[in-house]
C-alpha positions as CSV (number, residue, x, y, z in Angstrom):
1,M,18.5,9.4,62.9
2,H,20.2,7.0,60.9
3,K,21.7,7.7,57.4
4,Y,22.8,4.9,56.2
5,I,20.6,2.3,53.7
6,H,20.4,-0.6,54.3
7,P,20.7,-3.1,51.3
8,I,17.8,-5.2,50.1
9,H,18.4,-9.1,50.8
10,T,15.8,-10.0,48.9
11,D,16.4,-12.4,45.7
12,F,14.1,-10.9,43.0
13,T,15.1,-13.8,40.0
14,K,12.6,-15.7,38.8
15,P,13.3,-18.4,36.7
16,V,13.1,-18.0,33.3
17,T,10.8,-20.3,31.2
18,K,10.8,-20.6,27.3
19,K,7.4,-20.4,26.0
20,P,6.9,-22.1,22.5
21,L,6.3,-20.5,19.8
22,E,3.1,-19.7,18.2
23,Q,2.4,-20.3,14.7
24,P,1.4,-17.8,12.8
25,T,-2.8,-17.8,12.0
26,T,-2.1,-16.3,8.7
27,N,0.9,-16.8,5.9
28,F,3.4,-14.3,4.4
29,K,1.8,-14.7,0.9
30,D,-1.8,-14.0,2.0
31,V,-0.2,-11.2,3.2
32,L,1.5,-10.1,0.2
33,K,-1.4,-10.5,-1.7
34,D,-3.8,-8.6,0.8
35,V,-0.9,-5.2,0.1
36,S,-0.9,-5.8,-3.7
37,D,-5.1,-5.4,-3.6
38,V,-5.9,-2.1,-5.4
39,K,-9.0,-0.4,-4.4
40,I,-11.1,1.6,-7.0
41,S,-12.3,4.8,-5.6
42,K,-16.1,5.9,-5.9
43,H,-15.5,8.4,-8.4
44,A,-12.9,5.9,-10.4
45,K,-15.5,3.3,-10.5
46,A,-18.1,5.8,-12.0
47,R,-15.3,7.3,-14.5
48,L,-14.6,3.2,-15.9
49,H,-17.7,3.1,-16.1
50,E,-18.5,6.2,-17.6
51,R,-15.7,5.7,-20.2
52,N,-16.2,2.2,-20.7
53,I,-12.6,1.3,-19.7
54,H,-11.5,-2.3,-19.3
55,I,-8.7,-2.9,-17.2
56,S,-8.0,-7.2,-17.1
57,E,-7.1,-8.7,-13.9
58,H,-3.7,-9.2,-14.8
59,Q,-3.2,-5.3,-15.3
60,W,-4.6,-5.0,-11.6
61,D,-2.5,-7.4,-10.4
62,H,0.6,-5.9,-12.3
63,L,-0.5,-2.3,-11.3
64,G,-0.5,-3.6,-7.2
65,K,2.7,-4.9,-7.8
66,K,3.8,-1.5,-9.6
67,M,2.3,0.4,-6.6
68,N,4.2,-1.1,-4.4
69,E,7.4,-1.0,-5.7
70,A,6.5,2.9,-6.4
71,K,5.9,3.5,-2.8
72,S,9.0,1.5,-1.5
73,K,11.0,4.1,-3.7
74,G,8.4,7.5,-1.8
75,V,6.1,8.1,-4.2
76,T,2.8,8.9,-3.1
77,D,0.6,10.1,-5.9
78,A,1.6,8.6,-9.1
79,I,0.3,8.9,-12.8
80,V,-0.1,5.8,-14.0
81,V,0.3,5.5,-17.7
82,M,-1.4,2.1,-19.5
83,D,-2.4,1.2,-23.0
84,E,-5.6,2.9,-23.5
85,V,-5.8,4.6,-20.1
86,A,-4.0,7.0,-17.5
87,L,-4.5,6.3,-14.1
88,V,-4.3,8.6,-11.0
89,V,-3.6,6.8,-8.1
90,S,-2.6,7.2,-4.1
91,T,0.1,4.7,-3.3
92,K,-0.6,5.4,0.7
93,N,-3.5,3.9,0.6
94,N,-3.1,1.5,-2.9
95,T,-6.3,3.6,-4.1
96,V,-7.2,4.4,-7.9
97,I,-8.4,8.0,-7.6
98,T,-9.6,8.5,-11.3
99,A,-9.3,7.0,-14.9
100,L,-9.1,8.5,-18.0
101,P,-8.6,7.5,-21.9
102,H,-5.5,8.7,-23.8
103,Q,-7.5,11.2,-25.7
104,E,-8.7,12.7,-22.9
105,A,-5.5,13.0,-20.8
106,A,-3.5,14.3,-23.8
107,N,-5.0,18.2,-23.3
108,K,-4.5,17.8,-19.2
109,I,-2.3,19.0,-16.2
110,F,-1.9,16.8,-13.5
111,T,-1.0,18.4,-10.3
112,N,-0.1,17.0,-7.0
113,I,1.9,13.9,-8.5
114,N,5.3,12.8,-7.3
115,G,5.9,9.9,-9.5
116,T,4.8,8.1,-12.8
117,I,4.4,4.4,-13.3
118,I,4.5,3.4,-17.0
119,L,3.0,-0.2,-17.7
């Protein structure tokens, strides 16, 4: 029996052909907008409605940007202090968990919060 291994003499190289780059179907601005959109939980919607709390579109946009900024710094759950309202938010999924006016928030203790956003 032969213990000699014969080298393979076939050529496995193929010519490299460049494929044209595909154009992205969405632009960066749209992706960024989707990321900064704030979702409101069912519970938070009920609290906003019950407590007659109104937040402008501009404030929601500003909140979304600040939530993304907090997320980039490692914050996962935060209390957001606004002029008339305090919001508990999750930056992991850009969701408002609950909302309460400052009068109610004054005597509350918030747990499992690792960041604060002041607007």
